[in-house]
C-alpha positions, 0 to 999 in steps of 0.5 A: 415471499416464495424461494423462487421470488427471491431468485428472481429478486436476487437476480434483478439485483446482481443484473442492476449492479452489473448495469451500474459496473460497466457504466463506471467502466465506460466512463473511466476508460473515456475520461482517460483521454483527457487524462492522458493530455491534461497539463501538469498545471490542470492536474495539480489545479484540481489536487490543490482544489481536493486538498481544500474540499477536505479542508473545508469539509472536515467536519463531515468527513468526521461525521461519516467515519464516525458512523462506520466505526460506531457500526464497525464496534458492533461486531467483532473487530480487532484494535488494529483494525480500528486504528486503520479505520479510525479518522482524527483531525489531525489525519484528516489534516494529513490527508490534505497535505498529502494531496498538495505534496502530490501537487507539488512532485514531478509530473512522471507522465512524459518523463524521458526514461532514456534516449540514444541515437542509432547509427542510422540516425533514428532517435529513440526515447523510452516516455513514461505514459499512464497505466490507463484505468485502475481499479483499487479495491480496499478494506478499512483505510478511508485515507486510501481513497484520498491517496489512491484518487490523488495518486491516479491523477497525478499519473494520468490514469482514471481510478475506480475505487472499491472501499471496503463496507466498514469505511464505507460512508468515509469512503463517500465523504472523502470522494465528493470532496475528490470530484469537487476538485476536479470539477473546479479544475475542470477535468471529468469526474469520471477521473475517480469514482467510487463503487456505489454499493458495498454488495460483494457482487461488485467485486466479483464483476470488477475482477472479471467482467470488465476487462475492456476497461480496466487495465490493472487491479490493485488491492489493498487489504488483508491476506484474504482479499489479496489472495482473492483477487490473485485468484480471480482477477483477469487483469494484472494485478499489483499487490504484496499479500503479507507484510512479514517484517524483520528486525535483525540485531547483529553482533556489531549494533549498538544496544541503544540503537537496537532497542529505540529501533526494535521499540519503533518497528513494531510498537509505533503502529502495530496494524500498518504493514511496515510494522515488524513481526519478528525480531532475530537476534544474533547469539553472539549478543544474546546474553547483552542485547536481548533482554534490555530489547525484551524489556523495552517491548514488555514496558510498552505492552508488547507480547513476546513469544521466542525460541528456547534459546531467548526464553532460556535468557527471558522468562517474560518471553512465551514459548514460539510455534512454527505458525509464529514465524509466519505470521503477520500479526499487525498486534503488539506481538513480536517473535524472536528467534536466535540466529547464527551470525548475519548467514542464519537472519538472511536465511530465515528471511529467505525461508520465511519472509514476505519480500516487504521490508526487512531491517538490519541494526549494525555498526559493521558496515561489510555486514550490513552491505551483505543484508542489503545485497542478498535480503530479496525484499522490495524494501531493506534498511540498515539501521532504521526502522521499517515503519518507514516503509511507506510512500510519505516517508519516501517523498511520494507524498503518499502510497496506494500500497507496497508492491512485492512484485517482480514484473512492474515496480517493487516498494511503495507505489506511488505515482511514478509507479502508476505509469508504464512507457511506450517508445518513441522513434524519431527519423529523418526519412530512413526506411529498412534495407 
């Protein structure tokens, strides 16, 4: 085929993708009116029907996932990436359960956030309403298809899902279950749509050409994806760039508690954004606390990189570089830095952190309160693992991601965070003088 013919074929393909994406956008926008007015009972019926469909078609979902995993293994992928991609029977069961938990949550749409009466008799209320049409771009995690579709529906939004190519077959199988649930509840299947192509041109169209149809974009994936979305999107973006999560072991920390929490925060699942990447330890307990904590990490298969003071205590610690303090490993690696008291910990997190999740281990309530107040992250914790940075663990049923945005809702993005509000003013004939 000649170069000119190749260009013509590319143009035809690009035009077809654009046509498909605009059709998806129009259908999503049309669905929002019905969704915004759907009763809580109808939405919950759909969510529970979706859960039932996922259980019924569990083997179809697992077979599709096996195809994705097989294709992914042919490329150069990390163990963390593979862990996010793989579905097991338990993970599919958890996916269905999450939909039922979301169904049982209070409906955020129509909730009165505040209300008051003015001296002139006007009654004003601030009421939750859906955002509209949400575009979600995600990588590797097929469960996001179910979580995102369900949360958007609960909040009365239409959603356009663009899964990663690596999880495309899994996402298709899950999406089939979601649309079946919508149909059983009498809701438009355009309420939850999956972009039917892995061509990257679809992402560009979603970000730049669909401003008439999309109200918010939410990326969930690696740093390069989030950076591209934040750079190119012409609609508001709700995202976090990295999960540089810290554990600070204070001089008043119980050693057994410090060992258990640090080990869990790093090693429970190393590939999630709530995994701890840096351990900060108070110089005052360096001689007593560091070695047993490092021993537990090393025994669990974790590589440890640290500064000079940490390495002087334990020769199993490898040298850390400046880059380690800014690296989200998403792997069995942790960096260790010795700090002077809580002030040094707060300063390190302020300089290197990503405003995601940070935890202090201490029995000193005053020190804990200072840390919780002064660390400027979406989630701050005391005496617990950063792996609890999760919408399901917060009682939200699931999450679309952890937002570090100041302008909307920092922290786990659940159904309530997928709403905005309007003011409702009721009068009895008042006119303004």
